[in-house]
PDB file of N, H, CA, C and O in Angstrom:
ATOM      1  N   MET A   1      25.233 -78.969 -27.066  1.00  0.00           N
ATOM      2  CA  MET A   1      25.860 -79.611 -25.852  1.00  0.00           C
ATOM      3  C   MET A   1      24.913 -80.820 -25.330  1.00  0.00           C
ATOM      4  O   MET A   1      25.191 -81.667 -24.481  1.00  0.00           O
ATOM      5  N   ILE A   2      23.961 -80.696 -25.922  1.00  0.00           N
ATOM      6  H   ILE A   2      23.735 -80.008 -26.611  1.00  0.00           H
ATOM      7  CA  ILE A   2      22.821 -81.844 -25.627  1.00  0.00           C
ATOM      8  C   ILE A   2      22.848 -82.753 -26.954  1.00  0.00           C
ATOM      9  O   ILE A   2      23.210 -82.341 -28.055  1.00  0.00           O
ATOM     10  N   SER A   3      22.454 -83.914 -26.701  1.00  0.00           N
ATOM     11  H   SER A   3      22.159 -84.249 -25.806  1.00  0.00           H
ATOM     12  CA  SER A   3      22.239 -85.069 -27.611  1.00  0.00           C
ATOM     13  C   SER A   3      20.713 -84.930 -28.151  1.00  0.00           C
ATOM     14  O   SER A   3      19.808 -84.683 -27.354  1.00  0.00           O
ATOM     15  N   GLY A   4      20.494 -85.080 -29.381  1.00  0.00           N
ATOM     16  H   GLY A   4      21.230 -85.280 -30.028  1.00  0.00           H
ATOM     17  CA  GLY A   4      19.043 -84.531 -29.780  1.00  0.00           C
ATOM     18  C   GLY A   4      18.361 -83.503 -29.501  1.00  0.00           C
ATOM     19  O   GLY A   4      19.024 -82.703 -28.840  1.00  0.00           O
ATOM     20  N   GLY A   5      16.860 -83.024 -29.810  1.00  0.00           N
ATOM     21  H   GLY A   5      16.322 -83.674 -30.347  1.00  0.00           H
ATOM     22  CA  GLY A   5      16.570 -81.524 -29.806  1.00  0.00           C
ATOM     23  C   GLY A   5      15.906 -81.803 -28.294  1.00  0.00           C
ATOM     24  O   GLY A   5      15.272 -80.778 -28.045  1.00  0.00           O
ATOM     25  N   MET A   6      15.811 -82.459 -27.508  1.00  0.00           N
ATOM     26  H   MET A   6      16.326 -83.292 -27.710  1.00  0.00           H
ATOM     27  CA  MET A   6      15.304 -82.231 -26.164  1.00  0.00           C
ATOM     28  C   MET A   6      16.271 -82.519 -25.144  1.00  0.00           C
ATOM     29  O   MET A   6      17.058 -83.464 -25.093  1.00  0.00           O
ATOM     30  N   ILE A   7      16.058 -81.319 -24.125  1.00  0.00           N
ATOM     31  H   ILE A   7      15.419 -80.551 -24.167  1.00  0.00           H
ATOM     32  CA  ILE A   7      16.878 -81.584 -22.722  1.00  0.00           C
ATOM     33  C   ILE A   7      16.025 -82.560 -21.871  1.00  0.00           C
ATOM     34  O   ILE A   7      14.863 -82.376 -21.511  1.00  0.00           O
ATOM     35  N   THR A   8      16.863 -83.702 -21.598  1.00  0.00           N
ATOM     36  H   THR A   8      17.808 -83.852 -21.890  1.00  0.00           H
ATOM     37  CA  THR A   8      16.393 -84.734 -20.691  1.00  0.00           C
ATOM     38  C   THR A   8      16.862 -84.533 -19.295  1.00  0.00           C
ATOM     39  O   THR A   8      17.690 -83.675 -18.991  1.00  0.00           O
ATOM     40  N   ALA A   9      16.320 -85.332 -18.479  1.00  0.00           N
ATOM     41  H   ALA A   9      15.647 -86.029 -18.726  1.00  0.00           H
ATOM     42  CA  ALA A   9      16.418 -85.063 -16.883  1.00  0.00           C
ATOM     43  C   ALA A   9      18.307 -85.517 -16.765  1.00  0.00           C
ATOM     44  O   ALA A   9      19.102 -84.998 -15.981  1.00  0.00           O
ATOM     45  N   PHE A  10      18.576 -86.452 -17.646  1.00  0.00           N
ATOM     46  H   PHE A  10      17.931 -86.874 -18.283  1.00  0.00           H
ATOM     47  CA  PHE A  10      19.941 -86.685 -17.364  1.00  0.00           C
ATOM     48  C   PHE A  10      21.136 -85.774 -17.914  1.00  0.00           C
ATOM     49  O   PHE A  10      22.258 -85.790 -17.406  1.00  0.00           O
ATOM     50  N   ASP A  11      20.690 -84.788 -19.267  1.00  0.00           N
ATOM     51  H   ASP A  11      19.779 -84.775 -19.679  1.00  0.00           H
ATOM     52  CA  ASP A  11      21.468 -83.636 -19.607  1.00  0.00           C
ATOM     53  C   ASP A  11      21.621 -82.753 -18.255  1.00  0.00           C
ATOM     54  O   ASP A  11      22.694 -82.191 -18.036  1.00  0.00           O
ATOM     55  N   LEU A  12      20.245 -82.605 -17.112  1.00  0.00           N
ATOM     56  H   LEU A  12      19.373 -83.061 -17.290  1.00  0.00           H
ATOM     57  CA  LEU A  12      20.344 -81.804 -16.643  1.00  0.00           C
ATOM     58  C   LEU A  12      21.110 -82.123 -15.019  1.00  0.00           C
ATOM     59  O   LEU A  12      21.085 -81.382 -14.036  1.00  0.00           O
ATOM     60  N   GLY A  13      21.689 -83.322 -15.146  1.00  0.00           N
ATOM     61  H   GLY A  13      21.709 -83.923 -15.944  1.00  0.00           H
ATOM     62  CA  GLY A  13      21.835 -84.134 -14.065  1.00  0.00           C
ATOM     63  C   GLY A  13      21.467 -84.633 -12.945  1.00  0.00           C
ATOM     64  O   GLY A  13      22.104 -84.924 -11.933  1.00  0.00           O
ATOM     65  N   LEU A  14      19.994 -84.734 -13.312  1.00  0.00           N
ATOM     66  H   LEU A  14      19.477 -84.498 -14.135  1.00  0.00           H
ATOM     67  CA  LEU A  14      18.969 -84.829 -12.194  1.00  0.00           C
ATOM     68  C   LEU A  14      18.741 -86.635 -11.909  1.00  0.00           C
ATOM     69  O   LEU A  14      18.348 -87.164 -10.870  1.00  0.00           O
ATOM     70  N   ARG A  15      19.107 -87.258 -13.116  1.00  0.00           N
ATOM     71  H   ARG A  15      19.427 -86.829 -13.960  1.00  0.00           H
ATOM     72  CA  ARG A  15      18.969 -88.648 -12.965  1.00  0.00           C
ATOM     73  C   ARG A  15      20.085 -89.368 -11.725  1.00  0.00           C
ATOM     74  O   ARG A  15      19.788 -90.207 -10.874  1.00  0.00           O
ATOM     75  N   ALA A  16      21.181 -88.836 -11.925  1.00  0.00           N
ATOM     76  H   ALA A  16      21.422 -88.155 -12.616  1.00  0.00           H
ATOM     77  CA  ALA A  16      22.374 -89.270 -11.215  1.00  0.00           C
ATOM     78  C   ALA A  16      22.176 -88.697  -9.597  1.00  0.00           C
ATOM     79  O   ALA A  16      22.571 -89.451  -8.708  1.00  0.00           O
ATOM     80  N   SER A  17      21.708 -87.675  -9.296  1.00  0.00           N
ATOM     81  H   SER A  17      21.387 -87.063 -10.019  1.00  0.00           H
ATOM     82  CA  SER A  17      21.229 -87.343  -8.076  1.00  0.00           C
ATOM     83  C   SER A  17      20.437 -88.270  -7.556  1.00  0.00           C
ATOM     84  O   SER A  17      20.868 -88.952  -6.627  1.00  0.00           O
ATOM     85  N   ARG A  18      19.300 -88.442  -7.992  1.00  0.00           N
ATOM     86  H   ARG A  18      18.950 -87.887  -8.747  1.00  0.00           H
ATOM     87  CA  ARG A  18      18.058 -89.444  -7.587  1.00  0.00           C
ATOM     88  C   ARG A  18      18.654 -90.725  -7.371  1.00  0.00           C
ATOM     89  O   ARG A  18      18.373 -91.400  -6.381  1.00  0.00           O
ATOM     90  N   GLU A  19      19.607 -91.156  -8.405  1.00  0.00           N
ATOM     91  H   GLU A  19      19.835 -90.607  -9.209  1.00  0.00           H
ATOM     92  CA  GLU A  19      20.234 -92.399  -7.927  1.00  0.00           C
ATOM     93  C   GLU A  19      20.932 -92.487  -6.781  1.00  0.00           C
ATOM     94  O   GLU A  19      20.829 -93.567  -6.200  1.00  0.00           O
ATOM     95  N   VAL A  20      21.727 -91.529  -6.205  1.00  0.00           N
ATOM     96  H   VAL A  20      21.810 -90.652  -6.678  1.00  0.00           H
ATOM     97  CA  VAL A  20      22.708 -91.423  -5.517  1.00  0.00           C
ATOM     98  C   VAL A  20      21.607 -91.162  -4.058  1.00  0.00           C
ATOM     99  O   VAL A  20      22.133 -91.623  -3.045  1.00  0.00           O
ATOM    100  N   LYS A  21      20.546 -90.672  -3.860  1.00  0.00           N
ATOM    101  H   LYS A  21      20.118 -90.297  -4.683  1.00  0.00           H
ATOM    102  CA  LYS A  21      19.877 -90.456  -2.840  1.00  0.00           C
ATOM    103  C   LYS A  21      19.236 -91.907  -2.530  1.00  0.00           C
ATOM    104  O   LYS A  21      19.218 -92.374  -1.391  1.00  0.00           O
ATOM    105  N   LEU A  22      18.650 -92.651  -3.795  1.00  0.00           N
ATOM    106  H   LEU A  22      18.665 -92.272  -4.721  1.00  0.00           H
ATOM    107  CA  LEU A  22      18.348 -93.724  -3.606  1.00  0.00           C
ATOM    108  C   LEU A  22      19.221 -94.938  -2.901  1.00  0.00           C
ATOM    109  O   LEU A  22      18.821 -95.762  -2.079  1.00  0.00           O
ATOM    110  N   SER A  23      20.372 -94.809  -3.403  1.00  0.00           N
ATOM    111  H   SER A  23      20.697 -94.139  -4.070  1.00  0.00           H
ATOM    112  CA  SER A  23      21.406 -95.563  -3.176  1.00  0.00           C
ATOM    113  C   SER A  23      21.842 -95.300  -1.271  1.00  0.00           C
ATOM    114  O   SER A  23      22.157 -96.134  -0.422  1.00  0.00           O
ATOM    115  N   ALA A  24      21.734 -94.331  -1.209  1.00  0.00           N
ATOM    116  H   ALA A  24      21.478 -93.654  -1.899  1.00  0.00           H
ATOM    117  CA  ALA A  24      22.139 -93.917   0.438  1.00  0.00           C
ATOM    118  C   ALA A  24      21.004 -94.237   1.130  1.00  0.00           C
ATOM    119  O   ALA A  24      21.249 -94.663   2.259  1.00  0.00           O
ATOM    120  N   GLN A  25      19.680 -94.169   0.798  1.00  0.00           N
ATOM    121  H   GLN A  25      19.481 -93.823  -0.119  1.00  0.00           H
ATOM    122  CA  GLN A  25      18.164 -94.851   1.349  1.00  0.00           C
ATOM    123  C   GLN A  25      18.457 -96.235   1.608  1.00  0.00           C
ATOM    124  O   GLN A  25      18.540 -96.623   2.773  1.00  0.00           O
ATOM    125  N   LEU A  26      18.641 -97.104   0.533  1.00  0.00           N
ATOM    126  H   LEU A  26      18.574 -96.789  -0.414  1.00  0.00           H
ATOM    127  CA  LEU A  26      18.785 -98.439   0.298  1.00  0.00           C
ATOM    128  C   LEU A  26      19.733 -98.678   1.442  1.00  0.00           C
ATOM    129  O   LEU A  26      19.187 -99.273   2.372  1.00  0.00           O
ATOM    130  N   GLU A  27      20.935 -98.395   1.626  1.00  0.00           N
ATOM    131  H   GLU A  27      21.378 -97.911   0.871  1.00  0.00           H
ATOM    132  CA  GLU A  27      22.109 -98.663   2.539  1.00  0.00           C
ATOM    133  C   GLU A  27      21.701 -98.380   3.898  1.00  0.00           C
ATOM    134  O   GLU A  27      22.485 -98.739   4.776  1.00  0.00           O
ATOM    135  N   GLU A  28      20.584 -97.784   4.260  1.00  0.00           N
ATOM    136  H   GLU A  28      19.946 -97.493   3.547  1.00  0.00           H
ATOM    137  CA  GLU A  28      20.415 -97.564   5.589  1.00  0.00           C
ATOM    138  C   GLU A  28      19.451 -98.311   5.805  1.00  0.00           C
ATOM    139  O   GLU A  28      19.034 -98.360   6.962  1.00  0.00           O
ATOM    140  N   MET A  29      18.812 -99.106   4.784  1.00  0.00           N
ATOM    141  H   MET A  29      19.151 -99.066   3.844  1.00  0.00           H
ATOM    142  CA  MET A  29      17.466-100.228   5.217  1.00  0.00           C
ATOM    143  C   MET A  29      17.917-101.365   5.470  1.00  0.00           C
ATOM    144  O   MET A  29      19.011-101.661   4.989  1.00  0.00           O
ATOM    145  N   SER A  30      17.264-102.241   6.226  1.00  0.00           N
ATOM    146  H   SER A  30      16.375-102.001   6.617  1.00  0.00           H
ATOM    147  CA  SER A  30      17.696-103.630   6.436  1.00  0.00           C
ATOM    148  C   SER A  30      16.859-104.375   5.331  1.00  0.00           C
ATOM    149  O   SER A  30      15.790-103.897   4.951  1.00  0.00           O
ATOM    150  N   LEU A  31      17.243-105.288   4.933  1.00  0.00           N
ATOM    151  H   LEU A  31      18.111-105.677   5.241  1.00  0.00           H
ATOM    152  CA  LEU A  31      17.082-106.254   3.871  1.00  0.00           C
ATOM    153  C   LEU A  31      15.596-106.362   3.923  1.00  0.00           C
ATOM    154  O   LEU A  31      15.020-105.961   2.912  1.00  0.00           O
ATOM    155  N   GLU A  32      14.970-106.750   4.742  1.00  0.00           N
ATOM    156  H   GLU A  32      15.438-107.076   5.564  1.00  0.00           H
ATOM    157  CA  GLU A  32      13.486-107.147   4.984  1.00  0.00           C
ATOM    158  C   GLU A  32      12.684-105.664   4.609  1.00  0.00           C
ATOM    159  O   GLU A  32      11.564-105.674   4.098  1.00  0.00           O
ATOM    160  N   GLU A  33      13.278-104.634   4.875  1.00  0.00           N
ATOM    161  H   GLU A  33      14.188-104.626   5.291  1.00  0.00           H
ATOM    162  CA  GLU A  33      12.704-103.219   4.497  1.00  0.00           C
ATOM    163  C   GLU A  33      12.721-103.258   3.229  1.00  0.00           C
ATOM    164  O   GLU A  33      11.638-103.200   2.646  1.00  0.00           O
ATOM    165  N   VAL A  34      13.938-103.365   2.472  1.00  0.00           N
ATOM    166  H   VAL A  34      14.818-103.412   2.945  1.00  0.00           H
ATOM    167  CA  VAL A  34      13.894-103.246   1.212  1.00  0.00           C
ATOM    168  C   VAL A  34      13.181-104.214   0.410  1.00  0.00           C
ATOM    169  O   VAL A  34      12.617-103.925  -0.646  1.00  0.00           O
ATOM    170  N   GLU A  35      13.217-105.468   0.971  1.00  0.00           N
ATOM    171  H   GLU A  35      13.674-105.702   1.829  1.00  0.00           H
ATOM    172  CA  GLU A  35      11.956-106.746   0.001  1.00  0.00           C
ATOM    173  C   GLU A  35      10.868-105.895   0.542  1.00  0.00           C
ATOM    174  O   GLU A  35      10.219-105.460  -0.409  1.00  0.00           O
ATOM    175  N   ARG A  36      10.369-105.450   1.754  1.00  0.00           N
ATOM    176  H   ARG A  36      10.896-105.803   2.527  1.00  0.00           H
ATOM    177  CA  ARG A  36       8.849-104.909   1.338  1.00  0.00           C
ATOM    178  C   ARG A  36       8.512-103.890   0.726  1.00  0.00           C
ATOM    179  O   ARG A  36       7.384-103.877   0.233  1.00  0.00           O
ATOM    180  N   VAL A  37       9.240-102.924   0.599  1.00  0.00           N
ATOM    181  H   VAL A  37      10.156-102.935   1.000  1.00  0.00           H
ATOM    182  CA  VAL A  37       9.359-101.864  -0.097  1.00  0.00           C
ATOM    183  C   VAL A  37       9.095-102.515  -1.776  1.00  0.00           C
ATOM    184  O   VAL A  37       8.140-102.326  -2.528  1.00  0.00           O
ATOM    185  N   LEU A  38      10.293-103.295  -1.969  1.00  0.00           N
ATOM    186  H   LEU A  38      11.070-103.449  -1.358  1.00  0.00           H
ATOM    187  CA  LEU A  38       9.932-104.035  -3.628  1.00  0.00           C
ATOM    188  C   LEU A  38       8.684-104.675  -4.029  1.00  0.00           C
ATOM    189  O   LEU A  38       8.182-104.568  -5.148  1.00  0.00           O
ATOM    190  N   ILE A  39       8.135-105.457  -2.891  1.00  0.00           N
ATOM    191  H   ILE A  39       8.543-105.543  -1.983  1.00  0.00           H
ATOM    192  CA  ILE A  39       6.915-106.269  -3.026  1.00  0.00           C
ATOM    193  C   ILE A  39       5.704-105.071  -3.293  1.00  0.00           C
ATOM    194  O   ILE A  39       5.100-104.934  -4.357  1.00  0.00           O
ATOM    195  N   HIS A  40       5.531-104.344  -2.204  1.00  0.00           N
ATOM    196  H   HIS A  40       6.022-104.456  -1.340  1.00  0.00           H
ATOM    197  CA  HIS A  40       4.570-103.225  -2.547  1.00  0.00           C
ATOM    198  C   HIS A  40       4.587-102.518  -3.595  1.00  0.00           C
ATOM    199  O   HIS A  40       3.498-102.142  -4.030  1.00  0.00           O
ATOM    200  N   LYS A  41       5.796-102.141  -4.285  1.00  0.00           N
ATOM    201  H   LYS A  41       6.680-102.446  -3.932  1.00  0.00           H
ATOM    202  CA  LYS A  41       5.965-101.291  -5.432  1.00  0.00           C
ATOM    203  C   LYS A  41       5.423-102.161  -6.578  1.00  0.00           C
ATOM    204  O   LYS A  41       4.775-101.614  -7.470  1.00  0.00           O
ATOM    205  N   ALA A  42       5.633-103.378  -6.601  1.00  0.00           N
ATOM    206  H   ALA A  42       6.159-103.822  -5.875  1.00  0.00           H
ATOM    207  CA  ALA A  42       5.449-104.362  -7.300  1.00  0.00           C
ATOM    208  C   ALA A  42       3.781-104.626  -7.432  1.00  0.00           C
ATOM    209  O   ALA A  42       3.208-104.594  -8.521  1.00  0.00           O
ATOM    210  N   LEU A  43       3.299-104.814  -6.529  1.00  0.00           N
ATOM    211  H   LEU A  43       3.765-104.840  -5.645  1.00  0.00           H
ATOM    212  CA  LEU A  43       1.857-104.927  -6.313  1.00  0.00           C
ATOM    213  C   LEU A  43       1.327-103.749  -7.126  1.00  0.00           C
ATOM    214  O   LEU A  43       0.514-103.850  -8.044  1.00  0.00           O
ATOM    215  N   ALA A  44       1.771-102.844  -6.770  1.00  0.00           N
ATOM    216  H   ALA A  44       2.432-102.762  -6.024  1.00  0.00           H
ATOM    217  CA  ALA A  44       1.044-101.195  -7.138  1.00  0.00           C
ATOM    218  C   ALA A  44       1.185-101.258  -8.672  1.00  0.00           C
ATOM    219  O   ALA A  44       0.275-100.966  -9.448  1.00  0.00           O
ATOM    220  N   ARG A  45       2.352-101.646  -9.011  1.00  0.00           N
ATOM    221  H   ARG A  45       3.091-101.883  -8.381  1.00  0.00           H
ATOM    222  CA  ARG A  45       2.583-101.427 -10.527  1.00  0.00           C
ATOM    223  C   ARG A  45       1.665-102.306 -11.653  1.00  0.00           C
ATOM    224  O   ARG A  45       1.332-101.937 -12.780  1.00  0.00           O
ATOM    225  N   PHE A  46       1.391-103.481 -11.034  1.00  0.00           N
ATOM    226  H   PHE A  46       1.661-103.781 -10.119  1.00  0.00           H
ATOM    227  CA  PHE A  46       0.499-104.328 -11.578  1.00  0.00           C
ATOM    228  C   PHE A  46      -1.018-104.365 -10.991  1.00  0.00           C
ATOM    229  O   PHE A  46      -1.724-105.337 -11.258  1.00  0.00           O
ATOM    230  N   GLY A  47      -1.513-103.298 -10.188  1.00  0.00           N
ATOM    231  H   GLY A  47      -0.939-102.509  -9.971  1.00  0.00           H
ATOM    232  CA  GLY A  47      -2.825-103.155  -9.929  1.00  0.00           C
ATOM    233  C   GLY A  47      -3.256-104.234  -9.104  1.00  0.00           C
ATOM    234  O   GLY A  47      -4.382-104.720  -9.198  1.00  0.00           O
ATOM    235  N   GLY A  48      -2.293-104.663  -8.210  1.00  0.00           N
ATOM    236  H   GLY A  48      -1.378-104.268  -8.134  1.00  0.00           H
ATOM    237  CA  GLY A  48      -2.598-105.617  -7.156  1.00  0.00           C
ATOM    238  C   GLY A  48      -2.464-107.015  -7.762  1.00  0.00           C
ATOM    239  O   GLY A  48      -2.505-107.906  -6.913  1.00  0.00           O
ATOM    240  N   ASN A  49      -2.340-107.349  -8.801  1.00  0.00           N
ATOM    241  H   ASN A  49      -2.307-106.625  -9.491  1.00  0.00           H
ATOM    242  CA  ASN A  49      -1.931-108.563  -9.398  1.00  0.00           C
ATOM    243  C   ASN A  49      -0.797-109.291  -9.042  1.00  0.00           C
ATOM    244  O   ASN A  49       0.340-109.143  -9.490  1.00  0.00           O
ATOM    245  N   ALA A  50      -1.232-110.190  -8.096  1.00  0.00           N
ATOM    246  H   ALA A  50      -2.156-110.310  -7.731  1.00  0.00           H
ATOM    247  CA  ALA A  50      -0.317-111.132  -7.205  1.00  0.00           C
ATOM    248  C   ALA A  50       0.613-111.901  -8.290  1.00  0.00           C
ATOM    249  O   ALA A  50       1.832-111.732  -8.260  1.00  0.00           O
ATOM    250  N   ASN A  51       0.169-112.522  -8.992  1.00  0.00           N
ATOM    251  H   ASN A  51      -0.821-112.659  -9.017  1.00  0.00           H
ATOM    252  CA  ASN A  51       0.530-113.270 -10.126  1.00  0.00           C
ATOM    253  C   ASN A  51       1.463-112.453 -11.173  1.00  0.00           C
ATOM    254  O   ASN A  51       2.445-113.058 -11.603  1.00  0.00           O
ATOM    255  N   ARG A  52       1.288-111.448 -11.509  1.00  0.00           N
ATOM    256  H   ARG A  52       0.490-110.957 -11.160  1.00  0.00           H
ATOM    257  CA  ARG A  52       2.434-110.234 -12.331  1.00  0.00           C
ATOM    258  C   ARG A  52       3.489-109.940 -11.323  1.00  0.00           C
ATOM    259  O   ARG A  52       4.670-110.113 -11.625  1.00  0.00           O
ATOM    260  N   ALA A  53       3.139-109.503 -10.132  1.00  0.00           N
ATOM    261  H   ALA A  53       2.180-109.363  -9.886  1.00  0.00           H
ATOM    262  CA  ALA A  53       3.841-109.114  -9.416  1.00  0.00           C
ATOM    263  C   ALA A  53       5.027-110.121  -8.450  1.00  0.00           C
ATOM    264  O   ALA A  53       6.033-109.804  -7.814  1.00  0.00           O
ATOM    265  N   ALA A  54       4.305-111.527  -8.722  1.00  0.00           N
ATOM    266  H   ALA A  54       3.488-111.784  -9.239  1.00  0.00           H
ATOM    267  CA  ALA A  54       5.413-112.463  -8.183  1.00  0.00           C
ATOM    268  C   ALA A  54       6.383-112.808  -9.153  1.00  0.00           C
ATOM    269  O   ALA A  54       7.540-113.128  -8.879  1.00  0.00           O
ATOM    270  N   GLU A  55       5.843-112.733 -10.425  1.00  0.00           N
ATOM    271  H   GLU A  55       4.903-112.473 -10.647  1.00  0.00           H
ATOM    272  CA  GLU A  55       6.635-112.979 -11.673  1.00  0.00           C
ATOM    273  C   GLU A  55       7.729-111.846 -11.926  1.00  0.00           C
ATOM    274  O   GLU A  55       8.876-112.186 -12.216  1.00  0.00           O
ATOM    275  N   ALA A  56       7.468-110.849 -11.846  1.00  0.00           N
ATOM    276  H   ALA A  56       6.536-110.573 -11.611  1.00  0.00           H
ATOM    277  CA  ALA A  56       8.319-109.808 -12.063  1.00  0.00           C
ATOM    278  C   ALA A  56       9.627-109.382 -10.952  1.00  0.00           C
ATOM    279  O   ALA A  56      10.672-108.747 -11.085  1.00  0.00           O
ATOM    280  N   LEU A  57       8.917-110.138  -9.734  1.00  0.00           N
ATOM    281  H   LEU A  57       8.068-110.655  -9.626  1.00  0.00           H
ATOM    282  CA  LEU A  57      10.239-110.063  -8.662  1.00  0.00           C
ATOM    283  C   LEU A  57      10.937-111.798  -8.667  1.00  0.00           C
ATOM    284  O   LEU A  57      11.457-112.296  -7.668  1.00  0.00           O
ATOM    285  N   GLY A  58      10.816-112.405  -9.813  1.00  0.00           N
ATOM    286  H   GLY A  58      10.394-111.999 -10.624  1.00  0.00           H
ATOM    287  CA  GLY A  58      11.076-113.536  -9.578  1.00  0.00           C
ATOM    288  C   GLY A  58      10.835-114.729  -8.508  1.00  0.00           C
ATOM    289  O   GLY A  58      11.506-115.738  -8.287  1.00  0.00           O
ATOM    290  N   LEU A  59       9.772-114.305  -7.988  1.00  0.00           N
ATOM    291  H   LEU A  59       9.228-113.485  -8.168  1.00  0.00           H
ATOM    292  CA  LEU A  59       9.314-115.317  -6.832  1.00  0.00           C
ATOM    293  C   LEU A  59       7.934-116.254  -7.341  1.00  0.00           C
ATOM    294  O   LEU A  59       7.124-115.793  -8.145  1.00  0.00           O
ATOM    295  N   SER A  60       7.815-117.529  -6.788  1.00  0.00           N
ATOM    296  H   SER A  60       8.474-117.903  -6.135  1.00  0.00           H
ATOM    297  CA  SER A  60       6.452-118.177  -6.915  1.00  0.00           C
ATOM    298  C   SER A  60       5.427-117.342  -6.382  1.00  0.00           C
ATOM    299  O   SER A  60       5.635-116.483  -5.525  1.00  0.00           O
ATOM    300  N   ARG A  61       4.375-117.584  -6.865  1.00  0.00           N
ATOM    301  H   ARG A  61       4.206-118.281  -7.562  1.00  0.00           H
ATOM    302  CA  ARG A  61       3.163-116.996  -6.327  1.00  0.00           C
ATOM    303  C   ARG A  61       3.071-117.378  -4.508  1.00  0.00           C
ATOM    304  O   ARG A  61       2.880-116.570  -3.600  1.00  0.00           O
ATOM    305  N   SER A  62       3.241-118.588  -4.426  1.00  0.00           N
ATOM    306  H   SER A  62       3.397-119.245  -5.165  1.00  0.00           H
ATOM    307  CA  SER A  62       2.836-119.016  -3.081  1.00  0.00           C
ATOM    308  C   SER A  62       4.502-118.067  -2.435  1.00  0.00           C
ATOM    309  O   SER A  62       4.179-117.673  -1.314  1.00  0.00           O
ATOM    310  N   ALA A  63       5.506-117.760  -2.618  1.00  0.00           N
ATOM    311  H   ALA A  63       5.768-118.079  -3.529  1.00  0.00           H
ATOM    312  CA  ALA A  63       6.466-117.462  -2.093  1.00  0.00           C
ATOM    313  C   ALA A  63       6.126-115.848  -1.647  1.00  0.00           C
ATOM    314  O   ALA A  63       6.419-115.233  -0.622  1.00  0.00           O
ATOM    315  N   LEU A  64       5.392-115.441  -2.849  1.00  0.00           N
ATOM    316  H   LEU A  64       5.154-115.940  -3.682  1.00  0.00           H
ATOM    317  CA  LEU A  64       4.947-113.798  -2.795  1.00  0.00           C
ATOM    318  C   LEU A  64       4.140-113.554  -1.469  1.00  0.00           C
ATOM    319  O   LEU A  64       4.369-112.652  -0.663  1.00  0.00           O
ATOM    320  N   TYR A  65       3.049-114.616  -1.366  1.00  0.00           N
ATOM    321  H   TYR A  65       2.863-115.349  -2.021  1.00  0.00           H
ATOM    322  CA  TYR A  65       1.936-114.687  -0.391  1.00  0.00           C
ATOM    323  C   TYR A  65       2.514-114.876   1.027  1.00  0.00           C
ATOM    324  O   TYR A  65       2.089-114.327   2.043  1.00  0.00           O
ATOM    325  N   ARG A  66       3.622-115.797   0.934  1.00  0.00           N
ATOM    326  H   ARG A  66       3.967-116.243   0.108  1.00  0.00           H
ATOM    327  CA  ARG A  66       4.144-115.823   2.659  1.00  0.00           C
ATOM    328  C   ARG A  66       5.055-114.566   2.725  1.00  0.00           C
ATOM    329  O   ARG A  66       5.526-114.518   3.861  1.00  0.00           O
ATOM    330  N   ARG A  67       5.512-113.486   1.933  1.00  0.00           N
ATOM    331  H   ARG A  67       5.129-113.525   1.009  1.00  0.00           H
ATOM    332  CA  ARG A  67       6.098-112.566   2.250  1.00  0.00           C
ATOM    333  C   ARG A  67       5.075-111.629   2.639  1.00  0.00           C
ATOM    334  O   ARG A  67       5.182-110.896   3.622  1.00  0.00           O
ATOM    335  N   LEU A  68       4.036-111.656   1.828  1.00  0.00           N
ATOM    336  H   LEU A  68       3.949-112.251   1.029  1.00  0.00           H
ATOM    337  CA  LEU A  68       2.989-110.913   2.197  1.00  0.00           C
ATOM    338  C   LEU A  68       2.413-110.851   3.587  1.00  0.00           C
ATOM    339  O   LEU A  68       2.225-109.773   4.151  1.00  0.00           O
ATOM    340  N   GLN A  69       2.140-111.988   4.123  1.00  0.00           N
ATOM    341  H   GLN A  69       2.292-112.864   3.665  1.00  0.00           H
ATOM    342  CA  GLN A  69       1.707-112.446   5.280  1.00  0.00           C
ATOM    343  C   GLN A  69       3.049-111.638   6.490  1.00  0.00           C
ATOM    344  O   GLN A  69       2.836-110.967   7.500  1.00  0.00           O
ATOM    345  N   LYS A  70       4.368-112.045   5.872  1.00  0.00           N
ATOM    346  H   LYS A  70       4.541-112.590   5.052  1.00  0.00           H
ATOM    347  CA  LYS A  70       5.210-111.714   6.942  1.00  0.00           C
ATOM    348  C   LYS A  70       5.266-110.229   7.204  1.00  0.00           C
ATOM    349  O   LYS A  70       5.569-109.705   8.277  1.00  0.00           O
ATOM    350  N   TYR A  71       4.887-109.533   5.922  1.00  0.00           N
ATOM    351  H   TYR A  71       4.641-109.959   5.051  1.00  0.00           H
ATOM    352  CA  TYR A  71       5.279-108.125   6.024  1.00  0.00           C
ATOM    353  C   TYR A  71       3.962-107.403   6.353  1.00  0.00           C
ATOM    354  O   TYR A  71       3.787-106.188   6.441  1.00  0.00           O
ATOM    355  N   GLY A  72       3.184-108.272   6.497  1.00  0.00           N
ATOM    356  H   GLY A  72       3.326-109.259   6.425  1.00  0.00           H
ATOM    357  CA  GLY A  72       1.427-107.418   6.979  1.00  0.00           C
ATOM    358  C   GLY A  72       1.137-107.067   5.781  1.00  0.00           C
ATOM    359  O   GLY A  72       0.350-106.128   5.899  1.00  0.00           O
ATOM    360  N   LEU A  73       1.331-107.294   4.609  1.00  0.00           N
ATOM    361  H   LEU A  73       1.971-108.057   4.513  1.00  0.00           H
ATOM    362  CA  LEU A  73       1.016-106.385   3.432  1.00  0.00           C
ATOM    363  C   LEU A  73      -0.398-107.080   2.637  1.00  0.00           C
ATOM    364  O   LEU A  73      -0.770-106.503   1.616  1.00  0.00           O
ATOM    365  N   SER A  74      -1.209-108.358   3.122  1.00  0.00           N
ATOM    366  H   SER A  74      -0.907-108.826   3.953  1.00  0.00           H
ATOM    367  CA  SER A  74      -1.979-108.702   2.542  1.00  0.00           C
ATOM    368  C   SER A  74      -3.473-108.357   3.001  1.00  0.00           C
ATOM    369  O   SER A  74      -4.430-108.751   2.334  1.00  0.00           O
TER     370      SER A  74
END
């Protein structure tokens, strides 16, 4: 019933549920709220390295800094 020898979250249907919940949450958020969350997550993922976070988000470093000020994340 499963592929391979290990049961994964996908095999248990957990991934789909999480994606549905995330999608519902995103639909309730404004574009600015979503952007703020993504910036916060990118900075956390790269240990506060603004250059790497900006690159991952497809922003210039100066554009990231403007958004950090806008959302009070600096």
